C-alpha positions as CSV (number, residue, x, y, z in Angstrom):
1,M,-16.5,4.9,9.3
2,N,-18.5,1.7,9.3
3,F,-16.1,-1.2,8.9
4,P,-17.2,-4.4,7.2
5,T,-17.1,-7.8,8.9
6,Q,-13.7,-9.4,8.1
7,K,-15.0,-12.7,6.8
8,Q,-18.1,-11.3,5.0
9,I,-18.7,-13.1,1.7
10,S,-21.0,-11.9,-1.1
11,T,-22.8,-14.4,-3.3
12,T,-21.1,-12.9,-6.4
13,L,-17.6,-13.2,-5.0
14,L,-18.1,-16.7,-3.7
15,G,-19.2,-17.7,-7.2
16,V,-16.0,-16.2,-8.7
17,A,-13.9,-18.1,-6.1
18,L,-15.6,-21.5,-6.9
19,I,-15.2,-20.9,-10.6
20,A,-11.5,-20.1,-10.1
21,F,-10.9,-23.2,-8.0
22,A,-12.6,-25.4,-10.6
23,A,-10.5,-24.0,-13.4
24,C,-8.1,-26.4,-15.1
25,K,-4.4,-26.1,-14.3
26,K,-2.7,-23.9,-16.9
27,D,0.4,-24.8,-18.9
28,E,2.3,-22.2,-17.0
29,T,3.8,-25.0,-14.9
30,A,6.5,-25.7,-17.5
31,A,6.6,-22.4,-19.4
32,P,10.0,-20.8,-19.6
33,S,10.8,-17.5,-18.1
34,A,11.7,-16.0,-21.5
35,P,10.8,-12.5,-22.8
36,A,7.6,-12.2,-24.6
37,P,8.1,-9.8,-27.5
38,S,4.7,-10.6,-29.0
39,G,1.4,-12.1,-27.9
40,S,-2.0,-11.1,-26.7
41,A,-2.3,-8.2,-24.3
42,F,-4.8,-7.1,-21.7
43,T,-8.1,-5.7,-22.8
44,I,-7.7,-1.9,-22.4
45,T,-10.6,0.5,-22.3
46,D,-10.3,4.3,-22.1
47,I,-13.0,5.2,-19.6
48,G,-12.2,8.9,-19.4
49,N,-10.7,11.0,-16.6
50,N,-7.2,10.0,-18.0
51,T,-7.9,6.4,-16.9
52,N,-7.5,3.1,-18.7
53,K,-9.5,0.1,-17.5
54,V,-7.4,-3.1,-17.5
55,E,-9.1,-6.6,-17.9
56,G,-8.0,-10.1,-18.6
57,T,-4.6,-11.5,-19.2
58,T,-1.4,-10.6,-21.0
59,T,1.1,-13.0,-22.6
60,A,3.0,-10.0,-24.0
61,N,5.2,-7.5,-22.3
62,F,3.1,-4.5,-21.2
63,T,3.7,-1.1,-19.5
64,F,1.5,0.9,-17.2
65,T,2.7,4.4,-18.0
66,S,2.7,7.2,-15.5
67,N,0.8,9.6,-17.7
68,K,-2.4,7.6,-17.2
69,Q,-4.2,6.0,-14.2
70,W,-4.9,2.3,-14.5
71,L,-8.1,0.6,-13.1
72,L,-7.8,-3.2,-12.4
73,Q,-11.2,-4.8,-13.3
74,G,-11.5,-8.3,-11.8
75,F,-8.6,-10.7,-11.7
76,V,-5.9,-9.3,-14.0
77,Y,-3.1,-11.9,-14.9
78,V,0.4,-11.5,-16.2
79,E,1.1,-14.9,-17.8
80,S,4.4,-16.9,-17.8
81,G,7.0,-15.3,-20.1
82,A,5.6,-11.8,-19.9
83,T,6.8,-8.8,-17.9
84,L,4.5,-6.0,-16.6
85,T,6.5,-2.8,-16.3
86,I,5.1,0.0,-14.1
87,Q,6.7,3.4,-14.5
88,P,7.7,5.5,-11.4
89,G,4.8,7.6,-10.1
90,T,2.1,5.5,-11.7
91,V,-1.3,5.2,-9.9
92,I,-3.1,1.9,-10.2
93,K,-6.6,1.5,-8.7
94,G,-8.6,-1.6,-8.0
95,D,-12.2,-1.7,-9.0
96,K,-14.4,-2.2,-5.9
97,N,-17.3,-4.2,-7.3
98,S,-15.2,-6.8,-9.2
99,K,-12.4,-6.8,-6.5
100,G,-9.7,-5.9,-9.0
101,T,-6.5,-7.9,-8.3
102,L,-3.1,-8.1,-10.0
103,I,-1.7,-11.6,-10.3
104,I,1.9,-12.2,-11.5
105,K,2.0,-15.9,-12.4
106,R,5.0,-18.1,-12.0
107,G,7.4,-17.5,-14.9
108,A,6.1,-13.9,-15.3
109,K,7.7,-10.8,-13.9
110,I,6.8,-7.5,-12.5
111,N,9.1,-4.5,-13.0
112,A,7.7,-1.9,-10.6
113,A,10.7,0.2,-9.7
114,G,9.4,3.4,-8.2
115,T,11.5,6.0,-6.4
116,S,11.3,7.8,-3.1
117,S,10.0,11.0,-4.8
118,Q,7.8,9.0,-7.3
119,P,6.5,5.9,-5.6
120,I,4.2,3.6,-7.4
121,V,0.7,3.5,-5.8
122,F,-1.9,0.8,-5.8
123,T,-5.0,2.1,-4.2
124,S,-8.8,2.1,-3.9
125,N,-10.9,3.5,-6.7
126,Q,-13.2,5.2,-4.1
127,P,-13.0,9.0,-3.5
128,A,-11.0,10.5,-0.7
129,G,-12.9,10.0,2.6
130,S,-14.9,7.0,1.4
131,R,-12.1,4.4,1.1
132,D,-12.3,1.3,3.2
133,Y,-10.6,-2.0,4.0
134,G,-11.0,-4.5,1.2
135,D,-11.9,-2.0,-1.5
136,W,-10.0,-4.3,-4.0
137,G,-8.0,-7.5,-4.0
138,G,-4.3,-6.7,-3.8
139,V,-1.1,-7.8,-5.5
140,I,-0.2,-11.5,-5.8
141,I,3.2,-12.8,-7.0
142,C,3.8,-16.5,-7.7
143,G,7.2,-18.1,-8.2
144,R,8.9,-21.5,-8.6
145,A,10.8,-21.8,-5.3
146,N,10.6,-24.6,-2.8
147,N,7.7,-24.9,-0.4
148,N,6.2,-27.7,1.7
149,Q,2.9,-28.2,-0.1
150,P,2.2,-31.7,-1.4
151,G,4.0,-32.1,-4.7
152,G,5.8,-28.8,-4.2
153,E,3.0,-26.6,-5.6
154,A,-0.4,-25.3,-4.7
155,L,-3.1,-23.0,-5.9
156,I,-2.6,-19.6,-4.3
157,E,-5.2,-18.5,-1.7
158,G,-8.0,-16.1,-2.6
159,G,-9.5,-17.6,-5.7
160,P,-7.2,-16.7,-8.6
161,D,-6.3,-19.4,-11.1
162,A,-2.6,-19.3,-10.3
163,Y,-0.2,-21.9,-8.8
164,Y,2.9,-21.3,-6.9
165,G,6.0,-23.5,-6.4
166,G,8.2,-25.4,-8.8
167,G,6.8,-28.8,-8.3
168,S,9.4,-31.5,-9.0
169,S,11.8,-28.8,-10.4
170,P,11.9,-26.0,-7.9
171,N,14.3,-23.0,-8.2
172,D,15.0,-21.2,-5.0
173,A,16.8,-18.5,-7.0
174,D,13.7,-17.9,-9.2
175,N,13.3,-14.3,-10.3
176,S,9.8,-12.7,-10.4
177,G,11.0,-9.2,-11.0
178,I,11.3,-6.0,-8.9
179,M,9.0,-4.1,-6.5
180,Q,10.6,-1.0,-5.0
181,Y,9.0,2.1,-3.5
182,V,5.5,0.8,-3.9
183,R,2.4,1.6,-1.8
184,I,-0.5,-0.8,-1.6
185,E,-3.6,0.8,0.0
186,F,-7.0,-0.5,1.0
187,P,-6.6,-4.1,-0.4
188,G,-7.4,-7.4,1.2
189,I,-10.5,-9.5,0.7
190,A,-11.7,-12.8,2.2
191,L,-13.7,-14.8,-0.3
192,Q,-14.2,-17.6,2.2
193,P,-12.5,-18.7,5.4
194,N,-8.8,-19.4,4.9
195,Q,-9.0,-18.2,1.3
196,E,-8.0,-14.6,1.5
197,I,-6.2,-12.1,-0.8
198,N,-3.8,-10.1,1.3
199,G,-2.1,-6.8,0.6
200,L,1.0,-8.4,-0.9
201,T,0.9,-12.1,-1.3
202,L,4.2,-13.9,-2.2
203,G,3.7,-17.5,-3.2
204,A,7.0,-19.5,-3.4
205,V,8.8,-16.4,-4.7
206,G,12.5,-16.9,-5.2
207,S,15.6,-15.0,-4.0
208,G,16.3,-13.6,-7.5
209,T,13.3,-11.2,-6.9
210,T,13.9,-7.8,-5.4
211,I,11.4,-6.5,-2.8
212,D,12.1,-3.3,-0.8
213,H,10.4,-0.1,0.3
214,I,6.9,-1.5,0.3
215,Q,4.1,0.0,2.4
216,V,0.8,-1.9,2.8
217,S,-1.9,0.2,4.4
218,Y,-5.5,-0.7,5.5
219,S,-5.4,-4.3,4.3
220,G,-8.6,-6.1,4.9
221,D,-6.6,-9.3,5.8
222,D,-2.9,-9.8,6.3
223,S,-0.7,-7.0,5.2
224,F,2.1,-9.3,4.0
225,E,1.9,-13.1,3.6
226,W,4.6,-15.5,2.4
227,F,3.7,-19.1,1.3
228,G,7.1,-20.8,1.0
229,G,9.8,-19.4,-1.1
230,T,13.1,-17.7,-0.4
231,V,12.5,-14.1,-1.4
232,N,14.2,-11.4,0.8
233,A,12.8,-8.0,1.7
234,K,14.0,-4.7,3.2
235,Y,12.2,-1.6,4.4
236,I,8.6,-2.7,4.5
237,V,5.7,-1.2,6.4
238,A,2.4,-2.7,7.5
239,L,0.0,0.2,8.5
240,R,-3.3,-0.3,10.1
241,G,-3.9,-3.8,8.8
242,W,-6.9,-5.9,9.8
243,D,-5.4,-9.3,10.5
244,D,-1.7,-10.0,10.8
245,D,1.2,-7.8,9.8
246,F,3.7,-10.4,8.6
247,D,2.3,-14.0,8.1
248,T,4.7,-16.8,7.2
249,D,3.7,-20.3,6.1
250,N,4.5,-23.4,4.1
251,G,8.3,-23.3,4.3
252,F,9.2,-19.6,3.8
253,R,12.9,-19.2,4.3
254,G,13.6,-15.7,3.2
255,K,15.3,-12.9,5.1
256,V,13.6,-9.6,6.1
257,Q,15.4,-6.5,7.6
258,F,13.9,-3.1,8.6
259,A,10.2,-3.6,9.0
260,L,7.5,-1.7,10.8
261,G,4.0,-2.9,11.9
262,M,1.7,-0.2,13.3
263,R,-1.9,-0.9,14.3
264,D,-5.2,1.0,14.6
265,P,-6.5,0.0,18.1
266,A,-10.1,-0.1,16.8
267,I,-9.5,-2.6,14.0
268,A,-8.8,-6.3,14.5
269,D,-9.8,-9.6,13.0
270,Q,-12.2,-12.1,14.6
271,S,-9.5,-14.8,14.1
272,G,-7.1,-12.8,16.3
273,S,-4.7,-10.1,15.0
274,N,-1.0,-10.4,15.5
275,G,2.3,-8.9,14.5
276,F,4.0,-12.1,13.4
277,E,1.9,-15.1,12.7
278,S,4.0,-18.1,11.7
279,D,3.2,-21.8,10.8
280,N,5.1,-24.6,9.2
281,D,1.9,-25.6,7.6
282,A,-1.8,-25.7,8.5
283,S,-1.4,-29.0,10.4
284,G,1.9,-28.2,12.1
285,S,3.6,-31.2,10.3
286,T,7.3,-32.0,10.1
287,T,7.2,-31.6,6.3
288,A,10.3,-29.9,4.9
289,P,11.3,-27.3,4.1
290,Y,10.4,-25.8,7.4
291,T,9.1,-22.3,7.8
292,M,12.3,-20.7,9.0
293,P,12.5,-17.0,8.0
294,I,15.1,-14.7,9.6
295,F,13.7,-11.3,10.6
296,S,16.0,-8.5,11.9
297,N,15.4,-4.9,13.0
298,I,11.6,-5.1,13.2
299,T,9.4,-2.8,15.3
300,F,5.8,-3.6,16.2
301,F,3.7,-0.9,17.7
302,G,0.6,-2.7,18.8
303,P,-2.8,-1.3,20.0
304,L,-1.5,-0.5,23.5
305,A,1.4,1.6,22.0
306,V,-0.6,3.9,19.6
307,S,-3.2,6.6,20.2
308,G,-6.8,5.9,19.3
309,G,-8.7,4.7,22.3
310,T,-9.5,1.3,23.8
311,P,-8.1,-1.6,21.8
312,N,-10.3,-4.1,20.1
313,T,-10.5,-7.2,22.1
314,Q,-9.5,-9.3,19.1
315,F,-5.9,-8.1,19.3
316,K,-3.8,-11.0,20.5
317,R,0.0,-11.2,20.2
318,A,3.0,-9.3,18.9
319,A,4.4,-12.8,17.8
320,H,2.3,-15.9,17.5
321,I,4.7,-18.7,16.6
322,R,3.0,-22.0,16.2
323,R,2.5,-25.2,14.3
324,N,6.2,-26.2,14.2
325,S,7.4,-22.9,12.8
326,R,11.1,-22.1,13.3
327,L,10.9,-18.3,12.9
328,N,14.1,-16.3,13.9
329,A,13.8,-12.8,15.2
330,Y,16.9,-10.7,15.8
331,N,17.0,-7.1,17.1
332,T,13.3,-6.8,17.3
333,V,11.0,-4.6,19.3
334,F,7.6,-6.1,20.3
335,A,5.6,-3.2,21.8
336,G,2.0,-2.8,23.0
337,Y,0.2,-6.0,22.5
338,P,-1.9,-7.9,25.1
339,T,0.6,-10.8,24.7
340,G,4.2,-10.2,23.6
341,I,5.4,-13.6,22.4
342,L,3.4,-16.8,22.4
343,L,5.2,-20.1,21.6
344,D,2.2,-22.2,20.7
345,G,2.5,-26.0,21.0
346,A,5.0,-28.7,21.9
347,P,6.7,-28.8,18.4
348,T,7.3,-25.1,18.5
349,E,8.7,-25.3,22.0
350,A,11.0,-28.1,20.9
351,A,12.3,-25.9,18.1
352,A,13.1,-23.2,20.6
353,T,14.8,-25.7,22.9
354,G,16.7,-27.1,19.9
355,N,17.9,-23.7,18.9
356,T,16.3,-23.7,15.5
357,L,13.7,-21.1,16.6
358,K,15.7,-18.1,17.8
359,I,14.9,-14.7,19.4
360,R,18.0,-12.6,20.0
361,A,18.8,-9.0,21.1
362,S,15.1,-8.3,21.2
363,V,12.8,-6.5,23.7
364,V,9.2,-6.9,24.7
365,I,7.7,-3.6,25.8
366,G,4.5,-2.7,27.5
367,C,2.7,-6.0,26.8
368,T,0.1,-7.1,29.4
369,T,1.5,-10.7,29.3
370,P,5.1,-10.4,27.9
371,L,5.8,-14.1,27.3
372,A,3.4,-17.0,27.1
373,V,2.9,-20.7,26.3
374,N,-0.2,-22.8,26.1
375,S,-2.1,-23.7,29.3
376,G,-0.7,-26.9,30.8
377,S,2.7,-26.5,29.1
378,T,5.7,-27.0,31.3
379,F,8.0,-25.1,29.0
380,D,9.8,-22.3,30.9
381,I,9.6,-19.5,28.3
382,T,10.9,-16.8,30.7
383,S,14.1,-18.7,31.4
384,W,14.5,-19.5,27.7
385,F,13.9,-15.9,26.6
386,N,16.3,-14.6,29.2
387,T,19.2,-17.0,28.5
388,S,22.5,-15.4,29.2
389,G,24.2,-13.9,26.2
390,W,21.0,-13.6,24.1
391,N,20.5,-9.9,25.2
392,N,16.7,-10.2,25.3
393,S,14.7,-8.2,27.8
394,V,11.2,-7.3,29.0
395,V,10.4,-3.6,29.7
396,T,7.2,-2.1,31.0
397,D,7.5,1.5,29.9
398,A,8.5,2.3,26.3
399,S,9.5,5.8,27.2
400,S,12.3,4.4,29.3
401,L,13.8,3.2,26.1
402,G,13.5,6.5,24.4
403,L,10.5,5.7,22.3
404,T,7.7,8.3,21.7
405,V,4.5,6.5,22.8
406,P,1.6,6.5,22.3
407,V,2.5,6.7,18.6
408,T,0.3,9.0,16.5
409,L,-0.8,7.0,13.5
410,T,-1.0,9.9,11.0
411,S,2.3,11.5,11.9
412,P,4.4,9.0,13.8
413,N,7.6,9.8,15.5
414,L,9.5,6.6,14.8
415,L,13.1,7.4,15.8
416,P,14.3,6.6,19.4
417,N,15.8,9.6,21.1
418,G,19.5,10.2,21.3
419,G,20.0,8.5,24.6
420,S,18.0,5.4,23.9
421,S,19.5,2.0,24.7
422,L,17.9,0.7,21.5
423,L,20.6,2.5,19.5
424,S,23.1,-0.1,20.5
425,G,23.2,-3.8,21.4
426,A,22.3,-5.4,18.0
427,D,23.3,-9.0,17.4
428,F,24.4,-10.2,14.0
429,T,25.8,-13.6,15.0
430,G,24.3,-17.0,14.1
431,N,21.7,-16.8,11.3
432,A,21.8,-13.0,11.3
433,A,25.5,-13.1,10.2
434,D,24.2,-13.7,6.6
435,P,25.6,-11.1,4.3
436,F,22.1,-10.0,3.3
437,F,21.8,-8.2,6.6
438,Q,23.2,-4.7,7.1
439,Q,25.1,-4.9,10.4
440,V,23.8,-1.9,12.2
441,S,24.3,-1.1,15.8
442,F,20.6,-0.4,16.7
443,R,17.7,-2.7,17.6
444,G,14.3,-2.2,16.1
445,A,13.5,-0.8,12.7
446,F,15.0,2.6,13.2
447,G,18.3,4.2,14.3
448,T,19.0,7.8,13.5
449,E,17.5,7.8,10.0
450,N,13.8,7.6,9.1
451,W,13.8,5.5,6.0
452,T,10.0,6.0,5.6
453,S,10.4,9.7,4.7
454,G,9.3,10.8,1.3
455,W,7.6,7.7,0.0
456,C,5.3,6.5,2.8
457,N,1.8,7.9,3.3
458,W,0.3,7.9,6.8
459,D,-3.1,9.2,5.7
460,P,-4.1,7.6,2.4
461,Q,-7.8,8.0,3.3
462,N,-7.6,11.7,2.5
463,T,-5.1,11.7,-0.3
464,A,-6.4,12.9,-3.7
465,Y,-5.2,10.7,-6.5
């Protein structure tokens, strides 16, 4: 397969982006989150093959039914006050030429509650064997929670005419709906540098929103990215993404438990591909709220821990924590990256020293450089990481911990063996004592149960939809 350049921009797409950025700000800033029993709906066209093409916007409640396939044409918006319901088992495809994208505006809701046996699938409109990174845009959800952008709101990255954040009246408990048992395959486009649509983009989404059992596969940019907000998530998978697995910015303060990042050694972004990438904001300012997510029970299988040949030289770190971020990682496995954990910059080091940036009960496995700081820094990251009582460790060989490596991407064995030391030693003190977290004994994403069974797809390239 010939993979496109990550930051390649077509003239047409750039024009779309510029038009979107020039668009006037909509009245959705102050619109109430009320049901919309009537109003204008999407433009729907029956294009044959049991498929409806979807264009435009809806201000009315609308349902994608499972007895049809649905093709997103261009930017498709759900406006404030409306709810888009997607039935279990529904397949939604993104048009390649127009970079079909679904945008849930703040004040709108998505009700996409799939099941393990009937997941909802967003995927490429290309035939099996011809799908590729960035075949369509992705899914964007905007909410009204707090963030650290000027004025408390900003235009979402990637070109859509949609703002996130509550401005002067933020609501951290804002509810943008439900996404459960959903796969998002072959999304992710970059219209211009630092203006990308990711697999799942969450802009200031509030904690009233339900996000669990989400798999993003073959994203042409980040698999998941959070811009501020307080939304929580459980059971999420980033498979073979191009850039970062889990990117957190602009004051994101949600909680995430049970997450897997697994990389294709051949595919990495020119900006440097990481597991975690975390910034307070683009300038590393002291603007509050700080980016301070709490992650627990995460497993990263980087390019050195999976089968597939010599890793792309653009792979960088299992965790790149920078620009004054205060990310917390508990019970996490960082495996198979050139660098395990990089604390980047004096403000980030100060957060670690001040105990607002925490890594606990975590293990760095098989990384060429397990722990790193910037050249010239005097911060002793090794002593910090190995602080007594924190239960962190560095291990050379993953098999010594009962993990099956290298991991086979299309049929991964994800469970540690019965004698693995990862099946014990979890830490749920401090920030991880929050009742959101299920207090399991194991470290990493998996204990004795494979929660990906039944709904994840490890080979979407060859799946007939």
